[in-house]
Each structure stands twice: as C-alpha cells, then as structure tokens.
N, C-alpha and C positions, 0 to 999 in steps of 0.2 A: 482568241481566245472569247469566249463568246461574252463573259460581262464586259468586256474592252467596247466589243461592238454595238452591244446594248446600250452604253453610254453616247457614243458615237450616231446610234442613231438618234437619241432622244436628245439631239446636239451640245453633248458635254465632251469636255474631252478627254481622250482616253485613258492618261496616266490617273481619271479617278476611278478606276477599275483598282488601282495599286492601292490607294487610298483606302478602299473597302475592306482590300484583301488583308492588308498589314490592321487598319483596326478593327475587324473582326476575331484576329489572329489575337491581336492586343487584347482583346475585351474576354476573350476564349482563355487563356492566358490568366488571365487579372481573378476574372471566376473559378477559373483550378485552384490557385491559389488562397482562396477567401472559403473554397469551400475545404479545401484541406484543413486550413488552419482552422475551421470549424470541430470536424471532426479529431484532429490532435488535441484539441483542448475537451471534447467530449470524452476521448480515451481517456484521459490527465484524470479527469474529473470522476470517471466510474475507477479509476484504478487506485487512489485516495480512497473513496467511500470503501472497496475492497480491502484494501490497505488497514483502516480503521475497522472494519468488521472482524477483521483477520489479530489485528492487536488486542481487541474485546475480548474477543474468543481465547487466544492466547494464555492473556492474563486471568479470566476463569480457569482456565485447566491449572496455571501453575498454585493459586488458590486453593484448589481440591488436592493437588500434590500433597502443596506446605501441610493442609489438615489434617492430612495422611500420616506424612512422617510425623508431625508434631504425635500424634498420636500412640505410635511406635516410640516417641523417646520418653514422651511421660509415664507409660509405660513399664519401657527400661528403667529409669529414672525412680520410679515408684520399686519397682523389681529387687534395684540395688541399694534403696534409701537403708532400709534396717541389716546392711551388712557392717561385718564391725570389723571385717580385716582389712586392708589395707588396699589390697586389689581391689574388693569391692566397693568400697568408700570413693575410689580413684575412678571406677566405673561409674560409680552412682554421680558423679563428679562430671565425668565427660559426658553422659547422658544429659544432665542438667546443663551442661553449657551447650551444648547442642541445642536442647528445649530454647535455650533463649539466643542464639544465634539465629532459628527461627523465626522470631518472635510468638513464639506458640503458647505465653504467659497475658499475652496482649488479646484483650478482647474486641 
C-alpha cells in the first residue's frame, strides 16, 4: 500500500496510514451529512414559500368565485322578491339564505 510505504519511509509506523484513511473517510461522511442537511433545509424552505404563495392565490380565487356567486344570488333574490305566490316567496327566501351563507351582504 503506497500510503503505508510513505509513512514508513518518513519514519512513522505503518498503521498511521489506516488512521489517515479512516479519518478521511469519517470527514468525508461528515461533510456529506452537513451538505445533505443544508440542501434539505433549503428544499423545505422553498416548499413552504411555494405553498404559502399557492395558498394566497387559492384564497384570491375563492374570493373571486364567491363574489361571482353573490352576484347570481342577489340577482335571483331581486327577481323573486316581488313574487306573490308561495313558491316565489320560498324561492326568494332560498336565494336570500344562500346570499347570507356566502356573506354577500358583508362588505
């Protein structure tokens, strides 16, 4: 083994070569773990950031959809609000209840 020979030629015991090999292997493994932990942490942070952005976009889309539905609910409520039949009054109440459920009267 060339490393063992080098240590012997320089007046050191041959087993020093094993110490060097084991030490470099351990240092390499430790460095690998540190790099892997750092990359994992960065991936987690990026994933959290992307999820937060997706949540904001989903909330914005939900609000746009809610406003669209409110427009339909309020228009239908106005259509049936002047009804004189029981069916028309029930329809007006149902549209009103939907508008309340979707918080259409809140601004």
